C-alpha positions as a Python dict, from the first residue, in 0.01 Angstrom:
ca = {
    (1, 'M'): (0, 0, 0),
    (2, 'A'): (-341, -28, 171),
    (3, 'W'): (-365, -194, 509),
    (4, 'T'): (-564, -515, 544),
    (5, 'K'): (-848, -544, 796),
    (6, 'Y'): (-623, -751, 1020),
    (7, 'Q'): (-349, -486, 1017),
    (8, 'L'): (-604, -215, 1095),
    (9, 'F'): (-732, -429, 1381),
    (10, 'L'): (-380, -473, 1523),
    (11, 'A'): (-307, -100, 1498),
    (12, 'G'): (-635, -15, 1668),
    (13, 'L'): (-579, -279, 1935),
    (14, 'M'): (-234, -141, 2016),
    (15, 'L'): (-361, 218, 2034),
    (16, 'V'): (-667, 134, 2247),
    (17, 'T'): (-504, -110, 2489),
    (18, 'G'): (-195, 108, 2528),
    (19, 'S'): (-413, 405, 2620),
    (20, 'I'): (-627, 197, 2856),
    (21, 'N'): (-315, 73, 3033),
    (22, 'T'): (-209, 419, 3154),
    (23, 'L'): (-562, 561, 3195),
    (24, 'S'): (-688, 265, 3399),
    (25, 'A'): (-392, 294, 3637),
    (26, 'K'): (-459, 666, 3681),
    (27, 'W'): (-833, 599, 3721),
    (28, 'A'): (-758, 362, 4008),
    (29, 'D'): (-534, 625, 4169),
    (30, 'N'): (-818, 880, 4160),
    (31, 'F'): (-1059, 668, 4364),
    (32, 'K'): (-1116, 726, 4734),
    (33, 'A'): (-1255, 461, 4968),
    (34, 'E'): (-1240, 348, 5329),
    (35, 'G'): (-970, 100, 5419),
    (36, 'C'): (-945, -178, 5676),
    (37, 'G'): (-1046, -136, 6037),
    (38, 'G'): (-1281, 153, 5967),
    (39, 'S'): (-1002, 387, 5854),
    (40, 'K'): (-1104, 718, 5698),
    (41, 'E'): (-1168, 751, 5328),
    (42, 'H'): (-841, 793, 5143),
    (43, 'S'): (-698, 771, 4792),
    (44, 'F'): (-612, 435, 4639),
    (45, 'Q'): (-234, 469, 4640),
    (46, 'H'): (-92, 120, 4608),
    (47, 'P'): (173, 139, 4334),
    (48, 'F'): (351, -184, 4420),
    (49, 'L'): (28, -385, 4418),
    (50, 'Q'): (-57, -228, 4081),
    (51, 'A'): (286, -332, 3954),
    (52, 'V'): (212, -690, 4064),
    (53, 'G'): (-104, -674, 3854),
    (54, 'M'): (91, -550, 3554),
    (55, 'F'): (336, -840, 3581),
    (56, 'L'): (41, -1078, 3604),
    (57, 'G'): (-74, -935, 3270),
    (58, 'E'): (273, -989, 3123),
    (59, 'F'): (282, -1342, 3264),
    (60, 'S'): (-39, -1419, 3070),
    (61, 'C'): (156, -1359, 2747),
    (62, 'L'): (304, -1707, 2799),
    (63, 'A'): (-45, -1852, 2745),
    (64, 'A'): (-77, -1653, 2421),
    (65, 'F'): (263, -1784, 2305),
    (66, 'Y'): (173, -2149, 2365),
    (67, 'L'): (-167, -2104, 2197),
    (68, 'L'): (6, -1960, 1890),
    (69, 'Q'): (260, -2242, 1898),
    (70, 'C'): (-15, -2506, 1913),
    (71, 'R'): (-202, -2343, 1623),
    (72, 'A'): (120, -2323, 1420),
    (73, 'A'): (191, -2690, 1487),
    (74, 'R'): (-159, -2793, 1372),
    (75, 'Q'): (-146, -2578, 1059),
    (76, 'S'): (222, -2645, 980),
    (77, 'D'): (277, -2269, 1008),
    (78, 'S'): (641, -2155, 998),
    (79, 'S'): (570, -1806, 1138),
    (80, 'I'): (687, -1922, 1481),
    (81, 'E'): (1046, -2033, 1445),
    (82, 'P'): (1179, -2332, 1640),
    (83, 'Q'): (1281, -2214, 1985),
    (84, 'Q'): (1638, -2256, 2101),
    (85, 'S'): (1709, -2407, 2440),
    (86, 'F'): (1791, -2149, 2705),
    (87, 'S'): (1792, -2101, 3079),
    (88, 'A'): (1494, -1910, 3214),
    (89, 'L'): (1732, -1748, 3466),
    (90, 'L'): (1865, -1552, 3169),
    (91, 'F'): (1561, -1327, 3215),
    (92, 'L'): (1611, -1267, 3586),
    (93, 'P'): (1840, -957, 3561),
    (94, 'P'): (1618, -775, 3305),
    (95, 'A'): (1311, -880, 3504),
    (96, 'L'): (1457, -721, 3819),
    (97, 'C'): (1518, -401, 3621),
    (98, 'D'): (1164, -416, 3484),
    (99, 'M'): (1026, -468, 3835),
    (100, 'T'): (1218, -173, 3979),
    (101, 'G'): (1144, 62, 3689),
    (102, 'T'): (775, -28, 3676),
    (103, 'S'): (732, 17, 4052),
    (104, 'L'): (897, 360, 4039),
    (105, 'M'): (671, 464, 3751),
    (106, 'Y'): (356, 357, 3935),
    (107, 'V'): (471, 556, 4239),
    (108, 'A'): (531, 854, 4011),
    (109, 'L'): (188, 820, 3848),
    (110, 'N'): (35, 887, 4191),
    (111, 'M'): (215, 1222, 4197),
    (112, 'T'): (187, 1361, 3845),
    (113, 'S'): (-55, 1372, 3551),
    (114, 'A'): (-110, 1084, 3310),
    (115, 'S'): (0, 1291, 3008),
    (116, 'S'): (325, 1406, 3170),
    (117, 'F'): (385, 1048, 3281),
    (118, 'Q'): (352, 930, 2921),
    (119, 'M'): (561, 1210, 2769),
    (120, 'L'): (846, 1191, 3020),
    (121, 'R'): (889, 822, 2946),
    (122, 'G'): (1048, 941, 2621),
    (123, 'A'): (1362, 1002, 2829),
    (124, 'V'): (1448, 635, 2779),
    (125, 'I'): (1598, 729, 2440),
    (126, 'I'): (1868, 938, 2609),
    (127, 'F'): (1990, 665, 2840),
    (128, 'T'): (1948, 385, 2588),
    (129, 'G'): (2169, 572, 2342),
    (130, 'L'): (2437, 648, 2599),
    (131, 'F'): (2439, 294, 2743),
    (132, 'S'): (2448, 133, 2399),
    (133, 'V'): (2762, 334, 2322),
    (134, 'A'): (2924, 260, 2659),
    (135, 'F'): (2837, -110, 2699),
    (136, 'L'): (2748, -244, 2354),
    (137, 'G'): (3019, -61, 2159),
    (138, 'R'): (2763, 91, 1925),
    (139, 'R'): (2831, 407, 1725),
    (140, 'L'): (2539, 646, 1703),
    (141, 'A'): (2470, 839, 1384),
    (142, 'P'): (2479, 1220, 1401),
    (143, 'S'): (2100, 1226, 1359),
    (144, 'Q'): (2065, 1005, 1668),
    (145, 'W'): (2274, 1245, 1876),
    (146, 'V'): (2052, 1529, 1752),
    (147, 'G'): (1750, 1318, 1850),
    (148, 'I'): (1890, 1275, 2200),
    (149, 'L'): (1948, 1651, 2234),
    (150, 'A'): (1596, 1720, 2105),
    (151, 'T'): (1457, 1474, 2360),
    (152, 'I'): (1641, 1653, 2642),
    (153, 'A'): (1495, 1985, 2522),
    (154, 'G'): (1147, 1831, 2506),
    (155, 'L'): (1177, 1696, 2860),
    (156, 'V'): (1277, 2044, 2984),
    (157, 'V'): (972, 2198, 2816),
    (158, 'V'): (733, 1933, 2956),
    (159, 'G'): (885, 1977, 3303),
    (160, 'L'): (847, 2353, 3274),
    (161, 'A'): (481, 2308, 3178),
    (162, 'D'): (431, 2103, 3495),
    (163, 'L'): (595, 2374, 3704),
    (164, 'L'): (377, 2650, 3556),
    (165, 'S'): (48, 2456, 3560),
    (166, 'K'): (-211, 2506, 3829),
    (167, 'H'): (-194, 2237, 4094),
    (168, 'D'): (-486, 2106, 4297),
    (169, 'S'): (-487, 1957, 4644),
    (170, 'Q'): (-427, 1610, 4498),
    (171, 'H'): (-109, 1705, 4310),
    (172, 'K'): (100, 1962, 4494),
    (173, 'L'): (395, 2121, 4317),
    (174, 'S'): (652, 1934, 4527),
    (175, 'E'): (480, 1604, 4450),
    (176, 'V'): (466, 1679, 4077),
    (177, 'I'): (839, 1757, 4071),
    (178, 'T'): (917, 1439, 4266),
    (179, 'G'): (696, 1235, 4037),
    (180, 'D'): (858, 1374, 3722),
    (181, 'L'): (1206, 1301, 3857),
    (182, 'L'): (1104, 946, 3951),
    (183, 'I'): (980, 885, 3597),
    (184, 'I'): (1314, 997, 3453),
    (185, 'M'): (1502, 784, 3709),
    (186, 'A'): (1289, 487, 3607),
    (187, 'Q'): (1392, 536, 3245),
    (188, 'I'): (1758, 487, 3346),
    (189, 'I'): (1662, 146, 3484),
    (190, 'V'): (1452, 67, 3174),
    (191, 'A'): (1753, 155, 2955),
    (192, 'I'): (1970, -86, 3158),
    (193, 'Q'): (1700, -349, 3102),
    (194, 'M'): (1715, -289, 2727),
    (195, 'V'): (2094, -323, 2720),
    (196, 'L'): (2078, -647, 2920),
    (197, 'E'): (1811, -787, 2689),
    (198, 'E'): (2009, -702, 2378),
    (199, 'K'): (2339, -834, 2513),
    (200, 'F'): (2217, -1160, 2663),
    (201, 'V'): (1862, -1237, 2543),
    (202, 'Y'): (1813, -1142, 2178),
    (203, 'K'): (2094, -1367, 2053),
    (204, 'H'): (1894, -1674, 2167),
    (205, 'N'): (1614, -1609, 1914),
    (206, 'I'): (1340, -1627, 2178),
    (207, 'H'): (987, -1536, 2069),
    (208, 'P'): (896, -1193, 2216),
    (209, 'L'): (570, -1316, 2371),
    (210, 'R'): (759, -1594, 2546),
    (211, 'A'): (1020, -1347, 2668),
    (212, 'V'): (752, -1110, 2801),
    (213, 'G'): (579, -1398, 2978),
    (214, 'I'): (895, -1523, 3150),
    (215, 'E'): (992, -1173, 3266),
    (216, 'G'): (633, -1127, 3383),
    (217, 'F'): (655, -1451, 3583),
    (218, 'F'): (972, -1342, 3761),
    (219, 'G'): (833, -994, 3829),
    (220, 'F'): (501, -1130, 3957),
    (221, 'V'): (655, -1387, 4193),
    (222, 'I'): (934, -1166, 4333),
    (223, 'L'): (721, -852, 4381),
    (224, 'S'): (436, -1055, 4534),
    (225, 'L'): (680, -1191, 4793),
    (226, 'L'): (818, -842, 4855),
    (227, 'L'): (469, -718, 4946),
    (228, 'V'): (510, -902, 5279),
    (229, 'P'): (813, -706, 5410),
    (230, 'M'): (673, -386, 5252),
    (231, 'Y'): (373, -426, 5484),
    (232, 'Y'): (607, -364, 5781),
    (233, 'I'): (848, -104, 5636),
    (234, 'P'): (760, 254, 5744),
    (235, 'A'): (758, 509, 5463),
    (236, 'G'): (634, 820, 5646),
    (237, 'S'): (483, 1092, 5428),
    (238, 'F'): (595, 902, 5117),
    (239, 'S'): (328, 643, 5192),
    (240, 'G'): (-31, 682, 5074),
    (241, 'N'): (-193, 439, 5319),
    (242, 'P'): (-321, 513, 5674),
    (243, 'R'): (-59, 293, 5842),
    (244, 'G'): (225, 485, 5675),
    (245, 'M'): (390, 170, 5542),
    (246, 'L'): (568, 128, 5210),
    (247, 'E'): (279, -86, 5083),
    (248, 'D'): (-36, -212, 5252),
    (249, 'A'): (-191, -479, 5032),
    (250, 'L'): (-462, -557, 5290),
    (251, 'D'): (-573, -193, 5286),
    (252, 'A'): (-589, -212, 4905),
    (253, 'F'): (-816, -518, 4914),
    (254, 'C'): (-1041, -350, 5172),
    (255, 'Q'): (-1070, -45, 4946),
    (256, 'V'): (-1151, -265, 4648),
    (257, 'G'): (-1425, -434, 4852),
    (258, 'R'): (-1581, -98, 4940),
    (259, 'Q'): (-1540, 50, 4588),
    (260, 'P'): (-1582, -222, 4323),
    (261, 'L'): (-1491, 19, 4040),
    (262, 'I'): (-1130, 1, 4162),
    (263, 'A'): (-1135, -369, 4075),
    (264, 'L'): (-1258, -277, 3726),
    (265, 'A'): (-970, -31, 3684),
    (266, 'L'): (-716, -290, 3802),
    (267, 'L'): (-864, -552, 3570),
    (268, 'G'): (-837, -305, 3281),
    (269, 'N'): (-472, -248, 3366),
    (270, 'I'): (-391, -619, 3388),
    (271, 'S'): (-570, -723, 3069),
    (272, 'S'): (-461, -422, 2863),
    (273, 'I'): (-89, -482, 2918),
    (274, 'A'): (-121, -838, 2785),
    (275, 'F'): (-310, -732, 2471),
    (276, 'F'): (-81, -429, 2426),
    (277, 'N'): (231, -646, 2422),
    (278, 'F'): (72, -888, 2175),
    (279, 'A'): (-50, -605, 1950),
    (280, 'G'): (283, -418, 1963),
    (281, 'I'): (483, -726, 1864),
    (282, 'S'): (232, -807, 1587),
    (283, 'V'): (236, -449, 1452),
    (284, 'T'): (616, -459, 1423),
    (285, 'K'): (591, -791, 1237),
    (286, 'E'): (292, -715, 1012),
    (287, 'L'): (359, -345, 943),
    (288, 'S'): (684, -184, 1061),
    (289, 'A'): (874, -56, 1363),
    (290, 'T'): (802, 299, 1243),
    (291, 'T'): (427, 231, 1253),
    (292, 'R'): (466, 106, 1608),
    (293, 'M'): (650, 425, 1704),
    (294, 'V'): (382, 644, 1543),
    (295, 'L'): (104, 453, 1720),
    (296, 'D'): (287, 489, 2051),
    (297, 'S'): (302, 866, 1993),
    (298, 'L'): (-69, 870, 1911),
    (299, 'R'): (-126, 687, 2239),
    (300, 'T'): (23, 985, 2421),
    (301, 'V'): (-219, 1216, 2238),
    (302, 'V'): (-518, 995, 2329),
    (303, 'I'): (-415, 980, 2696),
    (304, 'W'): (-362, 1354, 2703),
    (305, 'A'): (-695, 1432, 2534),
    (306, 'L'): (-897, 1198, 2757),
    (307, 'S'): (-725, 1325, 3072),
    (308, 'L'): (-825, 1680, 2977),
    (309, 'A'): (-1180, 1573, 2887),
    (310, 'L'): (-1222, 1389, 3218),
    (311, 'G'): (-1090, 1688, 3415),
    (312, 'W'): (-792, 1498, 3550),
    (313, 'E'): (-552, 1776, 3451),
    (314, 'V'): (-542, 2135, 3330),
    (315, 'F'): (-435, 2227, 2977),
    (316, 'H'): (-106, 2412, 2935),
    (317, 'P'): (13, 2518, 2584),
    (318, 'L'): (376, 2440, 2669),
    (319, 'Q'): (283, 2071, 2676),
    (320, 'I'): (205, 2085, 2304),
    (321, 'L'): (549, 2229, 2232),
    (322, 'G'): (717, 1976, 2460),
    (323, 'F'): (533, 1686, 2300),
    (324, 'L'): (623, 1800, 1946),
    (325, 'I'): (992, 1834, 2041),
    (326, 'L'): (988, 1489, 2204),
    (327, 'L'): (819, 1347, 1895),
    (328, 'M'): (1088, 1501, 1673),
    (329, 'G'): (1363, 1360, 1895),
    (330, 'T'): (1209, 1010, 1886),
    (331, 'A'): (1171, 1027, 1507),
    (332, 'L'): (1533, 1137, 1457),
    (333, 'Y'): (1671, 872, 1692),
    (334, 'N'): (1472, 595, 1519),
    (335, 'G'): (1570, 711, 1169),
    (336, 'L'): (1222, 810, 1055),
    (337, 'H'): (1367, 1109, 871),
    (338, 'H'): (1547, 886, 619),
    (339, 'P'): (1236, 765, 429),
    (340, 'L'): (1084, 1113, 456),
    (341, 'L'): (1390, 1276, 300),
    (342, 'A'): (1399, 1006, 33),
    (343, 'C'): (1037, 1074, -57),
    (344, 'L'): (1094, 1448, -72),
    (345, 'S'): (1406, 1429, -286),
    (346, 'R'): (1277, 1133, -492),
    (347, 'S'): (1638, 1030, -524),
    (348, 'C'): (1595, 676, -406),
    (349, 'H'): (1330, 408, -396),
    (350, 'R'): (1097, 359, -105),
    (351, 'P'): (1246, 124, 155),
    (352, 'T'): (1077, -208, 197),
    (353, 'Q'): (900, -294, 517),
    (354, 'E'): (1154, -563, 601),
    (355, 'G'): (1447, -328, 548),
    (356, 'E'): (1281, -61, 757),
    (357, 'Q'): (1228, -301, 1044),
    (358, 'E'): (1587, -421, 1029),
    (359, 'R'): (1729, -67, 1026),
    (360, 'L'): (1518, 67, 1310),
    (361, 'L'): (1538, -235, 1533),
    (362, 'G'): (1905, -284, 1454),
    (363, 'D'): (1991, 61, 1585),
    (364, 'N'): (1739, 86, 1866),
    (365, 'R'): (1589, -224, 2018),
    (366, 'T'): (1274, -152, 2215),
    (367, 'P'): (1244, -340, 2542),
    (368, 'I'): (1091, -684, 2500),
    (369, 'N'): (800, -579, 2719),
    (370, 'D'): (749, -223, 2602),
    (371, 'T'): (478, -141, 2854),
    (372, 'S'): (346, 106, 2975),
}
């Protein structure tokens, strides 16, 4: 079945905006500029402020939801189902998980390469599977357990590639190891977020764009307020600002004023996350969950290729092996091998798009705001 122009547009939008989201954050990290009070030129390392920007992008999804709702009301469109009444506080626990996980990942992105950052996020499958068994009473298929084991093997290979790669003055070996570990730790929190969303949120039949927007609102407000105490909390060598504090938002604004391209990178990060969430949700609806998974894997390839082309990292052949193993683990966990085996054996008919979505999402719900 050939894709329509609209479906091609959605797929391209998801691939482009998803790639921009990670690359723009890394681009901002690579800039150096003077800070406040005539401080020396230093790298733009403000992960918590970047996380605030990301939540602002998610918050904007509420506007997209209400625009779609207004259009549906004018056109008597039934694509947006009537929304059930619910308490917005329902989203507070997953929003806190999202806030913590996102902040950790932005800290980690300062320490490791963009491609490793993207690949290691595949670890979420491991913890999601384990937590769904422990807390949701779900039984995983044998292929899903094999997928988890393959993912673990892929993570080991990617980590080994990081250890064996040449490291410049910006990314020392100890920082790369710390960054990789932080990414994996963040996936534990993301997996908890997914379990909370499935247990308490999905049963209320809330439109995904609305859910993303509400979680974005909570994350934006809470993390913005936390920037104040972070300005006074010492972080020692862990800090990337001259004052040595956990976060120095004033220093970030001074750097943006002296290097306007940082503002462009931050704007790219904020806007891309909003469009990426919209495109991802639309791809799942218009095409299939499998297509969304494939596009997300292609996003890793695009980020990796552009990072190499821009000289942000050095090529290591082990990364190819690690990526392929991670891709295999993701495919097995999401059940992609079922239609492939059916096509090869020709023993059963091709599954419909609706059935494919139900099977994949029924066994493995992606987080409502599958970011970054």
